[in-house]
PLY file of the C-alpha trace (Angstrom):
ply
format ascii 1.0
element vertex 105
property float x
property float y
property float z
element edge 104
property int vertex1
property int vertex2
end_header
144.58 54.55 105.07
142.01 54.16 102.43
142.78 51.76 99.24
143.69 53.60 95.86
141.60 51.43 93.54
143.18 51.30 90.04
142.31 49.49 86.66
144.69 46.79 87.87
143.50 46.28 91.17
139.57 47.18 91.03
138.43 43.62 90.25
140.29 41.83 92.80
140.11 44.09 95.60
136.55 45.71 95.01
134.35 43.26 92.89
135.59 40.08 94.29
135.58 41.13 97.75
133.52 39.33 100.43
133.09 42.71 102.34
131.09 45.62 101.70
133.17 48.14 99.67
132.85 51.83 99.42
134.38 53.55 96.40
135.07 57.35 96.54
135.30 58.99 93.00
137.44 61.84 93.30
140.01 63.99 91.60
142.70 66.45 92.82
141.25 69.53 91.26
137.73 68.97 93.11
136.98 70.91 95.96
134.20 69.07 97.39
136.07 66.01 96.95
138.87 67.29 99.16
136.07 67.96 101.81
135.22 64.39 101.45
138.61 62.86 101.43
139.35 62.93 105.38
135.80 61.35 106.09
137.02 58.69 103.77
140.15 58.06 105.19
138.88 57.93 108.84
135.99 55.72 107.85
138.43 53.35 106.17
140.33 53.21 109.57
137.14 52.70 111.74
135.93 50.10 109.21
138.86 48.19 108.74
138.19 44.35 108.84
134.38 44.91 108.33
134.43 46.84 104.85
136.72 47.81 102.18
137.00 51.66 101.82
138.74 52.96 98.92
139.33 55.49 96.37
139.15 56.10 92.53
141.11 59.14 90.77
138.68 59.42 88.00
141.37 61.42 85.96
143.83 58.42 86.22
141.07 55.55 86.10
138.00 57.17 83.99
137.25 53.40 83.13
136.06 52.35 86.54
134.27 55.76 86.79
132.68 55.00 83.57
131.69 51.38 84.32
129.41 52.79 87.29
128.17 55.81 85.30
129.95 58.61 87.50
129.14 62.00 86.04
129.73 64.02 88.96
132.41 63.98 91.64
132.76 63.27 94.38
130.44 60.09 93.97
130.76 57.20 96.46
129.11 54.10 95.31
128.66 50.66 97.93
129.18 47.63 96.35
128.39 44.35 97.95
129.11 40.92 95.81
130.31 43.03 93.08
126.82 44.79 92.80
125.96 48.25 93.35
123.77 48.38 96.44
124.19 52.25 97.27
125.29 55.49 95.93
125.81 59.15 97.06
126.63 62.07 94.79
128.06 65.29 96.24
129.91 65.97 99.74
127.87 64.87 102.42
128.72 64.62 106.26
130.82 61.52 107.65
127.85 60.20 109.57
125.88 59.94 106.37
128.34 57.72 104.80
128.76 55.80 108.00
124.70 55.03 108.14
125.09 53.98 104.57
128.12 51.44 105.44
126.21 50.38 108.74
122.88 49.91 106.77
124.74 47.40 104.29
127.38 45.47 106.28
0 1
1 2
2 3
3 4
4 5
5 6
6 7
7 8
8 9
9 10
10 11
11 12
12 13
13 14
14 15
15 16
16 17
17 18
18 19
19 20
20 21
21 22
22 23
23 24
24 25
25 26
26 27
27 28
28 29
29 30
30 31
31 32
32 33
33 34
34 35
35 36
36 37
37 38
38 39
39 40
40 41
41 42
42 43
43 44
44 45
45 46
46 47
47 48
48 49
49 50
50 51
51 52
52 53
53 54
54 55
55 56
56 57
57 58
58 59
59 60
60 61
61 62
62 63
63 64
64 65
65 66
66 67
67 68
68 69
69 70
70 71
71 72
72 73
73 74
74 75
75 76
76 77
77 78
78 79
79 80
80 81
81 82
82 83
83 84
84 85
85 86
86 87
87 88
88 89
89 90
90 91
91 92
92 93
93 94
94 95
95 96
96 97
97 98
98 99
99 100
100 101
101 102
102 103
103 104
């Protein structure tokens, strides 16, 4: 299952991770987010041990979204050593997310 990133755990689990981190910025009311959500869950299982895959609810943890300049959701960012290495805005197919994970692992 995808991690739930919060203001309390984001630094330790995402920014300080020694693995590639994929962060899905979403909200419950967002239709396209609900389309991407199942892909994120599947990828969290498929990349277990190779990458950290998680989600940030922007309504609950807007500070994290602001830190990355998230203005539209879903936005998915890829972090390596705490630095932004890639970003996708909008609902995209699962294979596009997997390609981005593979490119940065």
